[in-house]
C-alpha positions in Angstrom: 20.4 -74.0 -88.5 24.0 -73.4 -87.5 22.9 -70.8 -85.0 20.5 -73.2 -83.4 23.2 -75.9 -83.2 25.6 -73.5 -81.6 23.0 -72.5 -79.0 22.0 -76.0 -78.1 25.6 -77.3 -77.7 26.6 -75.0 -74.8 23.1 -75.6 -73.2 23.7 -79.4 -73.4 27.2 -79.1 -72.0 25.9 -76.9 -69.1 23.1 -79.5 -68.4 25.7 -82.3 -68.4 28.0 -80.4 -66.0 25.0 -79.8 -63.7 24.0 -83.4 -63.8 27.5 -84.5 -62.8 27.9 -81.8 -60.2 24.8 -83.2 -58.4 25.1 -86.9 -59.2 28.8 -87.7 -58.8 28.9 -86.8 -55.1 25.9 -89.0 -54.6 27.7 -91.9 -56.2 30.9 -91.3 -54.2 28.8 -91.0 -51.0 27.1 -94.3 -51.9 30.4 -95.9 -52.4 31.5 -94.8 -49.0 28.3 -96.2 -47.5 28.8 -99.5 -49.2 32.4 -99.4 -47.8 31.1 -99.5 -44.3 30.0 -103.1 -44.7 33.2 -104.0 -46.4 35.3 -102.5 -43.6 33.2 -104.3 -41.0 33.8 -107.7 -42.8 37.5 -107.1 -43.2 38.1 -106.1 -39.6 35.8 -108.8 -38.2 38.2 -111.3 -39.9 40.8 -110.3 -37.2 38.4 -111.8 -34.6 38.2 -115.2 -36.3 35.9 -117.3 -38.5 33.0 -117.3 -36.0 33.0 -113.5 -36.0 32.8 -113.3 -39.8 30.0 -115.9 -39.9 28.0 -114.1 -37.1 28.5 -110.7 -38.9 27.3 -112.2 -42.2 24.0 -113.4 -40.5 23.4 -110.3 -38.4 24.4 -107.8 -41.1 22.1 -109.4 -43.7 19.2 -109.0 -41.3 20.2 -105.4 -40.5 20.6 -104.4 -44.2 17.1 -105.4 -45.0 15.8 -102.8 -42.5 18.3 -100.2 -43.8 17.1 -100.7 -47.4 13.5 -100.1 -46.2 14.5 -96.9 -44.6 16.6 -95.7 -47.6 13.7 -96.5 -50.0 11.2 -94.8 -47.7 13.1 -91.5 -47.8 14.3 -91.7 -51.4 11.2 -89.7 -52.5 12.1 -86.8 -50.3 15.0 -85.3 -52.5 12.9 -84.8 -55.7 10.0 -83.6 -53.6 12.2 -81.0 -51.9 13.8 -80.0 -55.2 10.3 -79.5 -56.7 9.2 -77.2 -53.8 12.5 -75.3 -53.9 12.3 -74.9 -57.7 8.9 -73.2 -57.1 10.4 -71.0 -54.3 8.1 -72.6 -51.7 10.6 -72.7 -48.9 8.1 -72.7 -46.1 6.8 -76.0 -47.5 10.4 -77.2 -47.7 10.8 -76.6 -44.0 7.5 -78.4 -43.4 8.5 -81.5 -45.4 12.0 -81.5 -43.8 10.4 -81.8 -40.4 7.8 -84.4 -41.5 10.4 -86.6 -43.3 12.8 -86.5 -40.4 10.1 -87.7 -38.0 8.8 -90.3 -40.5 12.4 -91.7 -40.8 12.8 -91.7 -37.0 9.5 -93.4 -36.3 10.1 -96.0 -39.1 13.5 -96.8 -37.7 12.0 -97.1 -34.2 9.4 -99.6 -35.5 12.0 -101.6 -37.4 14.3 -101.8 -34.4 11.5 -103.2 -32.4 10.7 -105.8 -35.1 14.4 -106.9 -35.3 14.7 -107.0 -31.5 11.7 -109.3 -31.2 12.9 -111.5 -34.1 16.3 -112.3 -32.5 15.2 -115.8 -31.4 14.8 -116.8 -35.1 18.6 -116.7 -35.4 18.8 -119.7 -33.1 16.5 -121.6 -35.4 18.8 -121.4 -38.4 20.9 -124.4 -37.6 24.0 -122.4 -36.8 26.8 -123.3 -34.4 25.8 -122.2 -30.9 28.7 -119.7 -30.7 27.9 -118.1 -34.0 24.2 -117.9 -33.3 24.9 -116.2 -29.9 27.3 -113.7 -31.5 24.8 -112.9 -34.3 22.0 -112.3 -31.8 24.3 -110.1 -29.7 25.2 -108.1 -32.8 21.5 -107.6 -33.7 20.7 -106.6 -30.0 23.1 -103.7 -30.3 22.8 -102.6 -33.9 19.0 -102.1 -33.7 19.8 -98.9 -31.8 21.2 -97.4 -35.0 18.0 -97.8 -37.0 16.1 -94.7 -35.6 19.2 -92.7 -36.2 19.7 -94.0 -39.7 16.0 -93.3 -40.5 16.6 -89.7 -39.4 19.9 -89.5 -41.3 18.4 -90.8 -44.5 15.7 -88.1 -44.4 18.1 -85.3 -43.7 20.5 -86.5 -46.4 17.6 -86.4 -48.9 16.6 -82.9 -47.8 20.2 -81.7 -48.5 20.3 -83.6 -51.8 17.0 -82.0 -52.8 18.6 -78.6 -52.1 21.5 -79.6 -54.5 23.9 -79.9 -51.5 25.2 -83.3 -52.6 28.8 -82.3 -52.0 28.0 -81.8 -48.3 26.4 -85.2 -47.9 29.4 -86.8 -49.7 31.8 -85.2 -47.3 29.7 -86.5 -44.4 29.7 -90.0 -45.9 33.5 -90.0 -46.3 34.0 -88.8 -42.8 31.6 -91.4 -41.4 33.5 -94.1 -43.4 36.8 -93.1 -41.8 35.3 -92.9 -38.3 33.7 -96.4 -38.7 37.0 -97.9 -39.8 38.8 -96.4 -36.8 36.1 -97.6 -34.4 36.1 -101.1 -35.9 39.9 -101.3 -35.4 39.5 -100.2 -31.8 36.5 -102.2 -30.7 36.6 -105.5 -32.7 40.1 -106.8 -32.0 40.5 -104.6 -28.9 43.3 -102.4 -29.9 44.5 -99.5 -27.7 43.9 -101.5 -24.5 40.1 -101.8 -25.1 38.4 -105.2 -24.6 38.0 -107.3 -27.8 34.3 -107.2 -28.7 34.3 -109.1 -32.0 31.3 -108.5 -34.3 29.5 -106.7 -31.4 32.2 -104.1 -31.7 31.1 -103.6 -35.3 27.6 -103.0 -34.1 28.6 -100.4 -31.5 30.7 -98.7 -34.2 27.6 -98.6 -36.4 25.6 -97.0 -33.7 28.3 -94.4 -32.9 28.8 -93.3 -36.5 25.1 -93.2 -37.1 24.9 -90.7 -34.2 27.9 -88.7 -35.6 26.2 -88.7 -39.1 22.9 -87.4 -37.5 24.8 -84.5 -35.8 26.7 -83.5 -39.0 23.6 -83.6 -41.3 21.4 -81.8 -38.8 24.0 -79.1 -38.5 24.1 -78.7 -42.3 20.3 -78.5 -42.6 19.9 -76.0 -39.8 22.7 -73.8 -41.3 21.1 -73.6 -44.7 20.1 -70.0 -45.3 17.1 -71.0 -47.4 15.6 -72.7 -44.4 15.4 -69.7 -42.2 12.1 -70.9 -40.6 13.7 -74.1 -39.3 15.3 -74.3 -35.9 16.2 -77.2 -33.7 13.2 -76.6 -31.4 10.8 -76.7 -34.3 12.4 -79.7 -35.8 12.2 -81.6 -32.5 8.4 -81.0 -32.3 6.7 -84.2 -33.5 4.0 -83.7 -36.2 0.7 -85.4 -36.0 0.6 -88.9 -37.5 -2.0 -87.7 -40.0 0.6 -85.2 -41.4 2.9 -88.0 -42.3 0.4 -89.8 -44.5 1.3 -88.2 -47.9 5.1 -88.9 -47.5 4.4 -92.4 -46.2 2.1 -93.1 -49.2 4.9 -92.1 -51.6 7.7 -93.7 -49.7 6.4 -97.1 -48.8 6.1 -98.4 -52.5 9.6 -97.1 -53.1 10.8 -98.8 -50.0 9.3 -102.1 -50.9 10.5 -101.9 -54.5 14.1 -101.4 -53.4 13.8 -104.2 -50.9 12.2 -106.5 -53.5 14.9 -105.7 -56.0 17.8 -106.3 -53.6 16.0 -109.4 -52.3 15.8 -110.8 -55.9 19.6 -110.5 -56.5 20.3 -112.0 -53.0 17.9 -114.9 -53.7 19.9 -115.8 -56.8 22.7 -116.8 -54.4 20.4 -119.4 -52.9 19.7 -120.7 -56.4 23.5 -121.0 -57.0 24.4 -122.6 -53.7 23.1 -126.1 -54.4 24.9 -126.2 -57.7 28.3 -126.4 -56.1 31.0 -124.3 -54.6 32.5 -123.3 -58.0 29.1 -122.0 -59.2 28.5 -120.2 -56.0 31.9 -118.5 -56.0 31.6 -117.6 -59.7 28.2 -116.1 -59.1 29.4 -114.0 -56.2 32.4 -112.7 -58.2 30.1 -111.6 -61.0 27.6 -110.0 -58.7 30.5 -108.0 -57.0 31.8 -107.0 -60.4 28.5 -105.6 -61.6 27.8 -103.8 -58.4 31.0 -101.9 -58.8 29.7 -100.4 -62.0 26.2 -99.5 -60.8 27.0 -96.7 -58.3 27.2 -94.1 -61.1 23.8 -94.8 -62.7 22.3 -94.7 -59.2 23.9 -91.4 -58.4 23.0 -89.9 -61.8 19.5 -91.3 -61.5 19.0 -89.6 -58.2 20.4 -86.4 -59.7 18.0 -86.8 -62.6 15.0 -87.1 -60.2 16.2 -84.0 -58.4 16.4 -82.0 -61.6 13.0 -83.3 -62.8 11.5 -82.2 -59.5 13.1 -78.8 -59.9 11.8 -78.4 -63.4 8.3 -79.4 -62.3 8.4 -76.8 -59.6 9.9 -74.1 -61.8 7.7 -74.2 -64.9 5.2 -77.0 -64.5 7.5 -79.5 -66.2 7.5 -78.2 -69.8 11.2 -79.0 -70.1 11.3 -82.3 -68.3 11.2 -84.3 -71.5 14.5 -82.7 -72.6 16.0 -83.2 -69.1 15.1 -86.9 -69.1 16.5 -87.5 -72.6 19.8 -85.9 -71.8 20.1 -87.9 -68.6 19.3 -91.2 -70.2 21.7 -90.5 -73.1 24.5 -89.9 -70.7 23.7 -92.9 -68.5 23.6 -95.2 -71.5 26.9 -93.9 -72.8 28.4 -94.5 -69.3 26.9 -98.0 -69.1 28.3 -98.9 -72.6 31.7 -97.9 -71.4 31.1 -99.8 -68.1 30.0 -102.9 -70.0 33.3 -102.9 -71.9 35.3 -102.2 -68.8 33.5 -105.0 -66.9 34.4 -107.5 -69.6 38.0 -106.4 -69.7 38.3 -106.2 -65.9 37.0 -109.8 -65.6 39.4 -111.1 -68.3 42.5 -109.3 -67.1 42.1 -109.3 -63.3 40.2 -112.4 -62.4 43.1 -114.9 -63.0 45.2 -112.7 -60.7 42.5 -112.5 -58.0 41.4 -116.1 -58.2 43.4 -119.1 -59.2 40.6 -121.7 -59.3 40.4 -122.9 -62.9 36.8 -124.2 -62.6 35.5 -120.9 -61.1 37.3 -118.8 -63.7 35.9 -120.9 -66.6 32.4 -120.4 -65.3 32.9 -116.6 -64.9 34.3 -116.3 -68.4 31.4 -118.2 -69.9 28.9 -115.7 -68.3 31.0 -112.5 -68.5 29.6 -111.4 -71.9 26.0 -111.7 -70.7 27.0 -109.9 -67.4 28.4 -107.0 -69.5 25.3 -106.7 -71.6 23.1 -106.9 -68.5 24.8 -103.7 -67.2 23.1 -101.8 -70.1 19.6 -102.9 -69.1 20.4 -102.6 -65.4 21.7 -99.1 -65.7 18.6 -98.0 -67.7 16.1 -99.6 -65.3 17.8 -98.2 -62.2 18.0 -94.7 -63.7 14.5 -94.6 -65.1 13.0 -96.0 -61.9 14.8 -93.3 -59.8 13.8 -90.5 -62.2 10.2 -91.5 -61.9 10.4 -90.5 -58.3 10.9 -87.0 -59.6 7.4 -87.2 -60.9 6.3 -88.6 -57.5 5.5 -91.9 -59.2 6.5 -94.8 -56.9 3.6 -97.4 -56.9 3.8 -98.5 -60.5 7.6 -98.9 -60.6 7.3 -101.0 -57.4 4.8 -103.2 -59.2 7.1 -103.4 -62.2 9.9 -104.8 -59.9 7.6 -107.3 -58.2 6.2 -108.7 -61.5 9.5 -108.7 -63.5 11.8 -110.0 -60.8 9.6 -112.3 -58.7 6.9 -113.5 -61.1 9.0 -113.7 -64.2 12.8 -113.5 -63.5 13.1 -115.7 -60.4 11.0 -118.7 -61.8 12.9 -118.5 -65.1 16.3 -118.4 -63.3 15.2 -121.4 -61.3 13.9 -123.5 -64.2 16.8 -122.5 -66.6 19.5 -123.2 -64.0 18.0 -126.7 -63.3 17.9 -127.5 -67.0 14.1 -127.8 -67.0 13.5 -125.4 -69.9 16.8 -125.4 -71.9 19.3 -128.0 -70.9 22.0 -126.2 -72.9 22.0 -123.2 -70.5 21.6 -125.0 -67.2 23.7 -123.9 -64.2 25.1 -120.4 -63.8 24.2 -119.2 -67.4 20.6 -120.1 -66.7 20.6 -117.9 -63.5 22.1 -115.0 -65.4 19.7 -115.3 -68.3 16.8 -115.1 -65.8 18.3 -112.1 -64.2 18.9 -110.4 -67.6 15.3 -111.0 -68.7 14.0 -109.6 -65.3 16.0 -106.3 -65.4 15.3 -105.9 -69.2 11.5 -106.2 -68.5 11.8 -103.7 -65.6 13.7 -101.4 -68.0 11.0 -101.7 -70.7 8.2 -101.0 -68.2 9.9 -98.1 -66.5 11.0 -96.7 -69.9 7.4 -96.7 -71.1 6.2 -95.1 -67.9 8.9 -92.4 -68.1 8.2 -91.7 -71.7 4.5 -91.0 -70.9 5.3 -88.7 -68.0 8.1 -86.8 -69.7 5.9 -86.1 -72.8 2.8 -85.2 -70.8 3.8 -83.5 -67.5 0.1 -82.6 -66.9 -0.4 -86.2 -65.8 1.8 -85.6 -62.7 
């Protein structure tokens, strides 16, 4: 018994190190990507309030398209890892080419949709100057979407080959380049004309091109992809060849967009309840987002490792892999929940001196901390399911739990219709907590079935 224990401990430690070696760079890279929007907002402030308002409108339209592209290609990494685990590198080359073109075509289609939808901005009741700036921002930033679709595909190919440190370095370099371009183009430093939020759009297009070049160079230089060259990659596949990837990626894309849309929609629930409620809600959302990059990164690493195990031995060890990943994620989220509560209690009075806002935040902070546990589990399990190439059912889980259960409950509770004692902000967060808990339960049941019976994959 002692011998078995001594054997399993090093094996567990090695698995943990491998999970972190793959997942931590993904989390850091995601933080850098999120930082692009933060930098745009901060620098746009140098151009005045109209610039910030225009960027808020334009960027929110743009980010929906980006989420669709990210979700569409999120199935590529575990698929590549599965093929690589089986040593089927000619098929890795094939999928690399197909996913790159699927991302490019999808970005092209979305750019056309956003371009045609620009007149809608003028129907939102905005000040004329703000509406004109927002429309100009969208007119420019749409050129980044085909590039970002290609980037997302190439990034996932590299992640699937366990080269997450490479994609992290690219993300950090792009973050620095975006900040420098923002400073040059938005306020017009260095003798350049001040372009306001349109400068942010041109910076996004430029760094998307830079990211494409860097990721493409890394993919073409990988010794395992000896059959891949630039000429072959640039040869478009037939549309019929993209069907399998699209069938897997579209449910994942819509699931990600539905989930992001659910949390964004809660802001509209909070807005009519007053400025203090809206401010407190935004602070709590920002606080929780800060602690969710790690489970996203580790979940993606888990999907990659599950895909590799399926390719290597048919998935006999995936149950053990999944259990180890979930144990580590739940330990991390337990620590994150405690840190979130302490961070709110210690730092919020320093950051914000509004007594009414702080009182609301403190009243919901315990629920916010507990929700991190459910949110971390549902995010991780949902991403790991992509390792089993399972995307449709998790997407349905999000739609049912968030939009058919969570949002109506948040609406009714926040208006005091169901339980007057928890109206207002607590009602919104109870609805959110029930939604993510239901997604966690449904994803967990699905993951249990797959990990215990890999033959169903």
